[in-house]
C-alpha positions as CSV (number, residue, x, y, z in Angstrom):
1,M,-53.8,43.1,-75.8
2,H,-51.4,44.0,-73.1
3,V,-51.8,47.2,-71.0
4,L,-49.2,49.1,-69.1
5,H,-50.2,49.6,-65.5
6,N,-48.6,51.2,-62.5
7,L,-49.5,49.0,-59.4
8,M,-48.1,51.7,-57.1
9,E,-51.0,53.9,-58.2
10,D,-53.5,51.3,-57.0
11,S,-51.8,50.9,-53.7
12,V,-51.6,54.7,-53.1
13,L,-55.2,55.3,-54.1
14,Q,-56.4,52.6,-51.7
15,A,-54.3,53.9,-48.9
16,V,-55.4,57.5,-49.5
17,S,-59.0,56.4,-49.2
18,E,-58.3,54.7,-45.9
19,F,-56.3,57.6,-44.5
20,I,-58.6,60.4,-45.6
21,A,-61.4,58.9,-43.6
22,K,-59.3,59.1,-40.4
23,E,-57.8,62.6,-41.0
24,D,-59.4,66.0,-40.5
25,I,-59.1,67.0,-44.2
26,C,-61.4,67.7,-47.1
27,T,-62.5,64.6,-48.9
28,C,-63.4,66.1,-52.3
29,D,-62.0,64.5,-55.4
30,Q,-59.5,67.4,-56.0
31,C,-57.9,67.1,-52.6
32,R,-57.9,63.2,-52.7
33,L,-56.2,63.2,-56.1
34,D,-53.8,65.9,-55.1
35,I,-52.7,63.8,-52.2
36,A,-52.3,60.7,-54.4
37,A,-50.3,62.7,-57.0
38,I,-47.9,64.2,-54.5
39,A,-47.4,60.8,-52.8
40,L,-46.9,59.0,-56.2
41,N,-44.3,61.6,-57.2
42,S,-42.2,60.6,-54.3
43,L,-42.5,56.8,-54.7
44,P,-40.9,54.5,-57.2
45,P,-43.4,53.3,-59.9
46,R,-44.2,49.5,-60.2
47,Y,-45.1,49.1,-63.8
48,V,-46.4,45.8,-65.1
49,V,-47.7,44.5,-68.4
50,T,-48.7,40.9,-67.8
51,N,-50.8,39.2,-65.1
52,K,-47.7,37.2,-64.0
53,G,-45.7,40.5,-63.6
54,A,-48.6,42.0,-61.6
55,S,-48.6,39.0,-59.2
56,Y,-44.9,39.4,-58.6
57,A,-45.1,43.2,-58.2
58,R,-48.1,42.9,-55.8
59,A,-46.2,40.5,-53.6
60,D,-43.3,43.0,-53.6
61,L,-45.6,45.8,-52.6
62,L,-46.8,43.8,-49.6
63,E,-43.3,44.0,-48.2
64,M,-43.4,45.9,-44.9
65,Q,-40.9,48.6,-45.9
66,K,-42.7,49.4,-49.1
67,Y,-46.0,49.8,-47.1
68,V,-44.3,52.1,-44.6
69,D,-42.9,54.1,-47.5
70,I,-46.4,54.5,-49.0
71,I,-47.8,55.6,-45.7
72,G,-45.0,58.1,-45.1
73,A,-45.5,59.6,-48.6
74,I,-49.3,59.9,-48.0
75,T,-48.9,61.4,-44.6
76,K,-46.6,64.1,-46.0
77,A,-48.9,64.7,-48.9
78,I,-51.9,65.1,-46.6
79,K,-50.0,67.7,-44.6
80,L,-49.2,69.6,-47.8
81,V,-52.7,69.6,-49.2
82,K,-54.2,70.5,-45.8
83,E,-51.9,73.5,-45.6
84,H,-52.4,74.5,-49.3
85,P,-55.7,73.2,-50.7
86,R,-56.4,74.1,-54.3
87,H,-59.9,75.3,-53.7
88,P,-61.5,77.9,-51.4
């Protein structure tokens, strides 16, 4: 059975985990997922269905500009969540 999957989500979640450890920001699940959601909403999705499609899309995501776009989106999202966390 084929499953629809957004590879951009994997890339963003991994990058969020790496960046959150380096930033002075709350690392709770709520803040981490808020950062990922904000970043993903500003990035184009990379949906795949087959393993072959996933391989091509992963190679595309490794392109430097796409990596820079992901980092930029996460940086903006971290700033937003830091200024307006959804918990006390």
